[in-house]
N, C-alpha and C positions, 0 to 999 in steps of 0.2 A: 847617593848624593844626587838630588834633583834641583837644578839651578836655572834661574833666569838672570842674565846680565843686562842691565839697563845702562844707557849712556847715549849721548848725542853722537852723530856721525863723527868719526875720527877719535873717539874717546879710548879706543884700544880694545873693544869687545872681541874682535877676531883674534888679536894677538893673545889676549888673556885666556880665551877659550882654548886655544891650542896648548897653552901651559897646563890648564886644568885637565884636558884630555889625557896628556902624558902622565900627569901626576896621579890621577885617580882612576885611570883606565875606564873612563865612562864614555858614553856615546854622544856625538854631536847630532842634534836634530835640527837641521837647517831647512826652513820652509822653502827657500829658493831651490835647494837641491831636490827636495821632494817634488816640487812642481815640475821641474825640468825632467826628472826621471819618470814621473807619472805620464807626462805628455809624450815623452819618447816611447814609452812602453804601450801607450794606448789603453791604459786601464780605464774603467768607468769614470773614476774621479779625474783622471788625466784628460779624458774626452770632454768632461764638463768644464774643466779649467781652460782647455784650448778654445772651447766655444766662447767662453767669457772674454778671453784675451783677443780672439779674432774679431769680436764685436766691439773692442776698445773699452771693455769694462774691467774693473778690478775683479779678481777672483773672489767669490763669496767666501765669507768666514767659515761656513759649514763645510765647504769643500776642503779648505785648508785643514780644518779640525779633523775631517775624515782621514786625510793623509797622515796627520800626526798620530791619530789613533792606530792606524795600520803600522806606522813606523815603530810605535812603542810596543808592538807585539813581537818585534824581532829580538832574538836572544841577546844581542850586544847591548841592549838598553837595561838589562836586568840589574846591573850594578849602579845604574843611574844615568843621567843625561844632562846636557846643557841645551837649552832652547835658544836657537840662533835665528833672529829675525821675527820672533813672535813671542808675546803679543806686542803690537804697536799702538794700541789704543785701549781705552777702558772697556769697550764692548768685547773686544777680543780677550782681554784678561778675565772677564767674568765668564765667558764661554769656556776658556781654557780651564779655569778652576772647576767648572762643572764637569768637564770631561775627565780631569785627573781624579776628582772625587769618585766618579763612576767606576774608574778602573782601579781605584785604591792606591794611587801613586801621587799623592799631593806633593807640592813643592817643599823643599827643605829651606831654601834661602833665595832671596832676590838681592842682588848687589848692584848698587848704582855707582858707576865710574864717573867721578866728578873731574872735569877739566875746564879751565878758563876758555871762554869762547875765542879769544885772540889766539890762544895756543891751538885750539881746534882748527881754526882757519889755516894756520901754518902747517899743521899735520896733513890736512886734507889736500892742500896744494902740493905737498910732497909725495903723495901716495901714488903708486904705480901698480899695475896688475899684469901678470904674465898672460899673454894671449893664448898660450898653449895649455897651461895647467890651472890657471886661475889664482895662483899664489899672489898675495898682496904684500908688497914691501913698501917701506917709506924711505925716501932718499935722505931724509934728515936724521933717521934713527937706525936704519939697517946697516950693519957693518959692511964695509966696502968689499970684503972677500965674498960675502953672500951675493952682492949685486954683480960682481965681476966673474966669480968662478963657480958658484953653486949650480950644479946641473938641474935643468928642468926634469922632473920625474917622467914626463911624457915623451920628451924628445932626446934626453941625454945631453943636450946642448945648453949653453947659457940661456937663462930666462929672457924672453922677448918682452920687455916691459913697455907698457903704454899707459897713458893717463886716461881714465874713463871720462866721458863727457860730463858726468855729474860730480867729478872731483875737481873741477876748475874753480878758481876763486869766484867767478861770476855766479855760480850756483850755490855757494856755501851759505850765504845769508838766507836764501829761501829754504834750504834744507833745515837749518837751525830753527827757522820760524815754524816750520811744520812740526819739528820735534817738540818745541815748546807747547804748541797748540794741542797735539794729539798724544804725545808720549809722556810728557811730564805729569799729567794726572795719575799715571800709574804709580808714581812715587807715593802719593798720599794713599792710594788704594792698598798697596802692599805694606806700607807703614802701619795702617790700621789693623792689618792681620798679624803684625809682629814679625814679619818676614824680612823687612828691608834693612840692609846695611849699606852705608855710604862710605866710600873710600876716596882718598886723593889719588887720582890716576895720572898725575904728572910725574915726570922723572924717568929713571931707567926702568926698562921692562922688568928686570929681576926684582927691583924694589916694589913696584906695583904688584907683582905676583905675590910677594911676601905679605903685603897689606891685605890682599884679597884672601889668601889662605888663612890669615889670622881671624877673619870674621866668619869663615865658613864653619858649620857644625863639625865637630870631631867625635868619632866613635869612642 
């Protein structure tokens, strides 16, 4: 199962990715994680990425694609993968398709998570991130026992939750504008390929997970 989840910030992509990883035993391919690991390890691609970031530039698509190519060679991706954080625009989607065709692993499905923008603003304002392990929770939807008692896997203590600077209400409108401008064209692109499925991503996490699983290909 090879999947891309599309959705505006706060639509629940991270939450639903975790559900799919557990259900299908597939790998998460996170471009953010790949960039951080490559830079930390000083690989050739990591050095190129570091040079771009140090100069205040975005990391070029060919560098990110190179990291994805390397990641897809790892054994845990054999059963499938979820692409997290990529593609973000039409040029990246075209380049990704070319790469996946070259390695004989095309996408099986692209799912758009639809949420009303007012609800997205509420969700994003309630989102918090653990400074130790990076776990993201939402004050409005996460059970209180998770917030209060679940131990951080890195420290063994309760999560230390903070609000990221880009999760404040002041930044939400700009993030949604960028999404509309850059990412929404992917909906038409994948619909033309017959890969796109759109689901209502509002409501309980378990309900959204059932809707998501219903539109995915089944063996």
